[in-house]
C-alpha positions, -999 to 999 in steps of 0.1 A, spaced: -381 -690 -453 -396 -661 -465 -386 -620 -463 -411 -598 -441 -425 -569 -451 -430 -541 -427 -445 -508 -445 -449 -480 -427 -479 -451 -434 -477 -424 -419 -464 -386 -417 -458 -361 -390 -481 -334 -399 -520 -348 -393 -550 -347 -411 -534 -358 -444 -552 -385 -450 -532 -412 -434 -556 -441 -430 -575 -437 -458 -544 -450 -476 -537 -477 -455 -573 -489 -460 -569 -493 -496 -534 -510 -492 -549 -533 -471 -572 -543 -496 -543 -540 -523 -527 -572 -504 -564 -587 -490 -573 -584 -533 -537 -604 -544 -539 -622 -518 -513 -618 -499 -512 -628 -455 -518 -590 -442 -514 -575 -405 -516 -541 -393 -508 -526 -362 -530 -492 -354 -506 -462 -338 -543 -438 -328 -542 -461 -288 -559 -465 -270 -591 -462 -302 -576 -465 -338 -596 -460 -372 -578 -487 -389 -597 -509 -362 -628 -501 -372 -624 -506 -408 -599 -534 -410 -610 -553 -371 -597 -590 -383 -563 -582 -392 -558 -549 -374 -542 -545 -336 -538 -508 -315 -506 -507 -298 -493 -474 -283 -459 -474 -307 -440 -452 -281 -442 -480 -259 -411 -508 -259 -437 -536 -255 -463 -529 -287 -427 -527 -302 -423 -561 -288 -455 -572 -301 -447 -558 -340 -411 -563 -345 -404 -594 -328 -434 -613 -345 -428 -602 -383 -424 -637 -396 -456 -641 -385 -471 -627 -417 -460 -615 -451 -472 -583 -446 -471 -555 -420 -488 -526 -421 -481 -498 -398 -505 -465 -399 -483 -442 -382 -503 -417 -358 -496 -384 -370 -466 -364 -354 -447 -398 -348 -433 -413 -382 -399 -390 -375 -397 -406 -340 -407 -440 -349 -383 -438 -376 -358 -430 -352 -367 -462 -331 -359 -487 -357 -328 -470 -362 -321 -479 -324 -334 -514 -328 -310 -533 -353 -341 -523 -376 -330 -508 -403 -300 -527 -397 -316 -558 -409 -325 -539 -440 -299 -525 -449 -284 -565 -452 -313 -575 -469 -330 -597 -441 -360 -574 -442 -381 -552 -464 -391 -514 -461 -416 -499 -480 -424 -464 -466 -455 -440 -476 -443 -408 -467 -484 -387 -467 -476 -359 -475 -493 -324 -470 -500 -289 -485 -475 -273 -467 -440 -268 -471 -438 -278 -440 -447 -311 -452 -419 -308 -472 -391 -302 -449 -403 -331 -436 -390 -351 -462 -357 -337 -449 -364 -353 -421 -375 -385 -427 -349 -384 -457 -320 -400 -431 -338 -428 -419 -346 -441 -459 -320 -448 -473 -327 -484 -478 -365 -484 -480 -385 -483 -506 -395 -444 -504 -435 -434 -519 -437 -392 -520 -482 -399 -514 -500 -365 -528 -538 -379 -515 -567 -359 -529 -589 -364 -503 -595 -339 -488 -592 -313 -523 -556 -312 -513 -532 -287 -541 -499 -293 -536 -474 -264 -544 -490 -258 -571 -485 -222 -567 -445 -228 -566 -434 -248 -588 -400 -247 -583 -399 -243 -544 -418 -287 -548 -391 -298 -575 -364 -282 -554 -374 -310 -525 -376 -335 -555 -347 -334 -570 -328 -335 -537 -338 -371 -531 -336 -390 -567 -347 -427 -552 -380 -413 -537 -410 -426 -557 -448 -400 -563 -478 -418 -558 -511 -398 -563 -539 -406 -549 -570 -392 -568 -601 -374 -551 -631 -395 -534 -667 -385 -545 -677 -375 -509 -708 -386 -508 -695 -422 -514 -665 -415 -492 -695 -406 -466 -714 -439 -468 -682 -460 -462 -671 -445 -431 -714 -448 -420 -708 -487 -427 -672 -487 -414 -659 -515 -437 -639 -518 -465 -644 -496 -497 -639 -538 -515 -663 -547 -487 -685 -517 -500 -678 -521 -538 -689 -560 -532 -725 -546 -513 -713 -568 -483 -721 -560 -445 -699 -560 -414 -708 -599 -411 -704 -602 -447 -738 -606 -454 -760 -588 -487 -770 -552 -480 -780 -525 -501 -758 -499 -508 -757 -473 -530 -752 -491 -571 -741 -455 -583 -716 -447 -548 -708 -483 -553 -697 -475 -588 -675 -442 -570 -658 -465 -549 -649 -491 -574 -636 -465 -602 -619 -447 -573 -605 -480 -560 -593 -493 -590 -572 -461 -603 -551 -459 -566 -545 -496 -570 -539 -484 -597 -511 -464 -587 -502 -496 -571 -492 -513 -598 -471 -491 -616 -453 -491 -585 -446 -522 -586 -456 -526 -550 -467 -564 -554 -431 -574 -569 -414 -554 -539 -433 -575 -518 -436 -607 -534 -400 -616 -539 -405 -627 -495 -432 -636 -494 -451 -669 -497 -454 -692 -536 -488 -688 -529 -485 -650 -531 -460 -638 -549 -483 -659 -577 -516 -636 -574 -481 -611 -590 -506 -591 -617 -528 -567 -615 -559 -570 -595 -594 -558 -600 -619 -544 -586 -653 -564 -589 -689 -550 -582 -712 -581 -573 -749 -571 -581 -779 -578 -562 
């Protein structure tokens, strides 16, 4: 039986672009033909669900019945992506410890990946200390998301470096900024980035999005996927994925469908 992979995307601070990163991950796994489902913890109405309705369920991750919906059914899909609501990353990780999930990861029964989305304050760096106790056996990625023109501690590199040196197993990922108008158009369309690039609507019909804006999204998404290829994300999940998924381990390319 394939070893399931759980990908948690979160931060204790809000407004750092967690759902944007989750959306790029779902597009990436789609392009690699990896069976993926997602849980949006912005209950009762989540943003991730709006963009990826076919694979996403909205849950209250603090409620035991919804925790059962997620973790009692991990074998239903190769990859489970959990978009954690602001303020709930540390509580979610504690819950994973309490239910024995982290023990299963330690035993090699599950693959656990954490995308910790950083904010621009020292408080965000302090989050690393809070979460590190729960990520010893996870693949732990510290994500700098420039989607909001954020500057990450550039004013104090010594402080930044002192924090990162404490966690040698953590790997940094950079999500570049997307052109504001292009980002806005995808938001208005309420579709995945990959669907926007392909010039398709919510039901797969041919759309009429701007060629220029689709180009910006394609270029940006390609750079984001380049980061995922750099950290060998597909290799991380391929060890537990079915053969058909593992076969697509090579880099995916974002294609523009012209109409």
